[in-house]
N, C-alpha and C positions, 0 to 999 in steps of 0.2 A: 504494500501499500504506500502510495506517496505521501509525503508530509507537507504540510502548509501551516499557516498562521490565518487568522481572521482580524480584519480592520472595522471597527465600526464608528460611527460618527453621526451626531445630531446636533443641528445648528442651533437652535433655539432652546433654552431651558423650559419653557412652557410645553415642551413634547419630551421632558425628561423625568421619568419617575416610574415608581413600580405600576402606576395605573395608567400610564402611556404605552403607545403601541410602537413606538418609532424602534427601539432596540428590539423589541420581540421580533417584529417583522422582519429586520435585518438577519437577526440570527437564523429565523426560520428559513429564508432564502439561501444564505449562506450554507448552513448544514443540510439543507436538502442537496443542494449541487454537490457538496463534499461528498456526502454519502454515494450519489448517482456516479460521480465520476472517479471514485476511489481515492479519495484524499483524507488523510486523518488531521484533523486540527489538533495542533499540538498546544496553541496558545492563542488567545483572543484577548484583545483590548479595546476600548471604548473611550472616545473622546467627546464628552457630552457639553452641550452648550457652545461648541466651537464651529465658526463658520467655515466655509469651504474655500473661502479666499485667504486662510491663513497659512503660513509657510509650514509645508509638510513636515519637515525634519525640526521644527520647533514645537510640535505637537506632543505632548505628553506621552500620550497613548501610543504615538508612532515610534517615539524614542524607545519606549518599552518594549516594542516589538522587534525593533530592530536589533536591539540588544540581545534579545532572545534569540533571534534568528542566528545571530553571530555566533553566539554560545553553542547553538544547538545544530548548526550547519542546515538551516532549513532557507531554502530559496525561493517559496513561493508565498505571495499573499493574497488573500481572496478579500473582495469587498462586494457589497451587494450590488452596487451600480458606479458609474464613472462619477456622478456627483458626490458620492462620499468620499471620494478621493480628493477631487478639487472641483470648482465652480466654473473654471474657465481653462482655456488650452493653454496660457501662459503659466499658471500655477502648476497645470498637469505636467507640463514638459519639464519644468524646474525640478518637479518632485520626482519625475521619471528619472532623469540624471542623478539625483540625490540617492535613490533606492539603488540604481547600479552601483554607485560608487560605494555603498554599504553591502554589496555582493547580493543583493535581489536579482534574481533572473527572470520570475514571472509576476505580474500583477494582473490578476483575474477579475474582470467585471463580470460576476457570474449571471446577471440579467440578460448579457448579451453573449455568455460563453465566449468573452473574448480576453486574450492575452495583451495588454497594452503595451507591455516592454518588447514582447514577440514582434507584434504587428507593427510597431514603431521601426524595428530593425528593417521590415519587409516594405512598407507601405505607408508613409507619415500621413498622408491624406486620410486614409481609412482609420488610422490611429486616433485621430483627433476628431473624428466624426460624432462620437457621443458628447463631446464637450461642446461643439458646434450645435448641436440639438439641444442642450441645455441652454444655450442663449437663444436660439430661436423660440424655445418654450417661454421663456422669462419675458421676451419681446412680444409673444402673442398675449401672455396673461397681461402685461402692461396696456397693450391695445385694448383687450377686451375691458378692463377696468376703465379706461378712459371713455369707452364707447357708453358703457353702462352709467358714469357719471354723467356725460352729456345728455343721455335719455333722462334720467333723473331731473336734470337742471330745465329741460325743455318741456317736461311734463309739469314741473313746479311752475313755469311760466304760463303754461296753459290753463292750468288748474289751481293754482297758488299752493298745493300740496299734494305730494304724491306718496308718501309712506307715514308710518308711525300712526300714533293716536290723532283722531280727528280733531280739528279745532272747534271751539265754541262756535265761530261763524259758521261751521258746517252742520253742528247738532242744535244749536240754540241761537238763530241769527236775532231774535228779538231781544234776548238777553245782551247780546253786543249793542245793538241799537239803543237800549234804553242805558246801558252803562256809559256808552259816549254821549248820549244826549244829557245825561246828569253830569257829565265831566265838562260841558261847554262852560265857557266864561260867563259870569253872571253881568249882563250889559249894565245893571246899575252899580253893583259894587266891584265889578272888574275882577272879581276872585273866582277860584274854581272850588268846587266841593273837594274834599279830600278822598281818597280812595277808601280809605276806611268808612267814612260817611256814606259813600256811594254803596259799597258792600251792604252796609245796614240796610238802606232803602231799597236796594234789590231785594233783600230778605224779605223786608216786610211786606214788599210787593209780589211774594210769592215765588222769586227765582230761586234756583236751588244749584250746588256744584254738581258735577257728574256724579259724584259719591252720593248724593242725596243731602248731603250737609248744607251748612252755611257758606257762601262764597267769601273768600278771604280777601283781605285788600291786595294782597299781591296778585292773586287771579284777575281782580279788577285792573290793576295796572297793566298786566300782560294783555287783558282784553283792549284797553284804551289804545295802548301804544303799538299793537300787533298790527 
């Protein structure tokens, strides 16, 4: 049976913990690949909360893994996919050379069954394709976010609101009309009613908050200034 080590990484600490799926999923994918392809995993390390644009040889998990490989004559590293190793081709290529300097001969992206180091020696374009795909996917995601943001903004312009809880203007336009009427400047005194006084008058006149309770001065302020 061939020997190998496994490397795992998760970018965000929000995805780290016993109740999270990131590490478990990586382990399942890598261990299944190892079993299917005749590898025995001798050691595994995990860099939690570390971005893919960090220097490969400065990651604690990778340092520990390379030390183990050196001491135990292991030449192969398994990772779930290219993104676990690096997030772009420049970091990936620098990392590749660093691994070769450390004596590593194979870095396998198990999702594609691709040996990055071996492929680099044969066809550099094919070798970096997984990292170009990461860039394309990130660009598509940003474009989608921008499209959705634009759609929301256009909908707000058309309707005034498109998401979240409905406004008082939508659920009780008469309440809004009366609140703004009571807030007008008195033509004789040149003064306005306070928001609290308006809230009291609205309550007296039978108007209620969404919850059924008394409308607060803060809610009146939001209604009148919205």
